[in-house]
C-alpha positions in Angstrom: 6.5 -37.9 -0.7 9.1 -36.6 -3.2 6.9 -33.9 -4.3 6.4 -32.7 -0.7 10.1 -32.7 0.0 10.8 -30.9 -3.3 8.2 -28.2 -2.3 9.7 -27.7 1.2 13.1 -27.2 -0.3 11.8 -24.6 -2.7 10.1 -22.6 0.1 13.3 -23.0 2.3 15.5 -21.5 -0.3 13.6 -18.2 -0.3 13.6 -15.8 2.7 10.3 -15.1 4.1 8.9 -11.8 2.7 6.8 -9.8 5.2 3.3 -10.5 4.5 1.6 -7.0 4.2 -2.1 -6.3 3.7 -3.7 -2.9 2.7 -7.3 -2.2 3.8 -9.6 0.5 2.7 -7.5 2.6 0.5 -8.8 5.8 -0.7 -7.8 9.4 -2.1 -9.4 12.6 -1.3 -11.2 14.4 -4.3 -9.8 17.7 -5.5 -11.2 20.8 -6.9 -9.8 21.8 -10.4 -6.9 24.1 -9.1 -5.8 22.0 -6.2 -2.3 20.3 -6.9 -2.2 18.2 -3.7 -4.4 15.7 -1.8 -3.8 12.6 0.5 -4.1 8.9 0.4 -5.2 7.0 3.2 -5.6 3.4 4.2 -4.8 0.7 6.9 -1.5 -1.2 6.6 -0.8 -4.4 8.5 2.4 -6.3 8.3 2.8 -9.8 9.6 6.4 -9.0 10.3 8.3 -5.8 11.5 8.7 -3.8 8.4 8.6 0.0 7.3 6.6 1.8 4.6 9.8 3.4 2.9 8.3 4.9 -0.2 5.0 5.5 -2.2 4.7 6.2 -5.8 1.8 7.2 -8.2 1.6 8.2 -11.9 -1.1 10.7 -10.9 1.4 12.9 -9.0 4.9 14.4 -9.6 5.8 14.0 -6.0 4.7 11.4 -3.5 5.8 11.4 0.2 4.8 9.7 3.3 3.8 12.4 5.8 2.9 12.8 9.3 0.7 15.5 11.1 1.7 16.2 14.7 1.2 18.8 17.3 4.4 20.9 18.1 4.1 23.6 20.8 0.3 23.7 20.2 0.6 24.0 16.5 -0.4 21.3 14.2 2.6 20.6 11.7 2.9 18.4 8.7 6.2 17.1 7.6 7.6 14.3 5.5 9.0 11.1 7.1 12.3 10.5 5.0 13.0 7.4 6.7 9.5 6.0 6.1 6.9 4.7 8.6 7.3 1.9 10.9 4.9 -1.2 10.5 5.1 -3.2 13.7 4.3 -6.9 13.3 0.6 -7.6 13.6 -0.5 -4.0 14.3 -2.5 -2.3 11.9 -1.1 1.2 11.1 -3.8 3.8 10.1 -3.0 6.3 7.5 -5.6 9.0 8.2 -6.2 12.6 7.9 -4.8 14.4 10.9 -2.0 11.7 11.2 0.1 9.7 9.0 -0.9 9.9 5.3 0.5 9.5 1.8 0.9 13.0 0.2 0.3 13.3 -3.5 1.6 16.7 -4.8 2.0 18.1 -8.3 -1.1 16.5 -9.4 -1.3 15.7 -13.0 -5.1 16.2 -13.0 -8.0 16.8 -10.8 -8.9 14.0 -8.6 -12.6 13.2 -9.2 -15.1 11.2 -7.1 -15.4 7.9 -8.6 -11.9 7.9 -10.2 -9.2 5.3 -9.1 -5.8 6.2 -8.3 -2.9 3.6 -8.8 -0.4 3.7 -5.9 2.7 1.6 -5.6 3.8 1.2 -1.9 7.4 0.0 -1.2 7.9 -2.0 2.0 11.2 -2.8 3.4 11.7 -5.8 5.7 14.2 -6.1 8.7 16.4 -7.8 6.2 16.5 -4.7 4.1 14.8 -6.4 1.2 12.2 -4.5 -0.5 8.8 -5.6 -2.0 6.2 -3.4 -3.8 2.2 -3.5 -3.3 0.0 -2.2 -6.1 -2.9 -0.5 -4.7 -6.0 0.9 -6.5 -7.4 3.7 -4.3 -10.9 5.1 -5.2 -11.4 8.9 -5.1 -13.8 10.0 -2.3 -15.5 13.3 -2.0 -13.8 16.3 -0.6 -16.4 16.3 2.5 -15.6 12.7 3.3 -15.6 12.3 7.0 -15.9 9.5 9.6 -12.7 8.0 11.1 -10.7 9.5 8.3 -11.9 12.9 8.8 -11.3 16.0 6.7 -7.9 17.1 5.4 -7.9 20.7 6.7 -4.4 22.1 6.4 -5.4 25.6 7.3 -4.7 25.0 11.0 -0.9 24.6 10.5 
């Protein structure tokens, strides 16, 4: 009985952190001269939260981006305030939509490699937590629901 009460007190002393899951992370492969690529995944948070930052030792610059139609032109832009993660809803980061942009790459991204990513999540209480992700590199021609990352139509 004392152990149960003690455990309950310990858990009550710490605010609940948003439980966030990352599903199917991957990074698009590059050719030798390419200096940018995208990282894609599904992120689900149990509570309202926001993806506020992403980092990777594989790139000099990492930003959260959105591709959207503006006046019949597809445009890509950084989301300086991050990306909302509504409670219980999977947010898909995919080509042609939200994604993590890896720029100033330190080396070529080759199929079969793994890219470490750190995602910074901010809860409603403004407390931040990090999630370490290991994203496999997939071929340039990867398709399916994630599609190709064709930036020539901007």
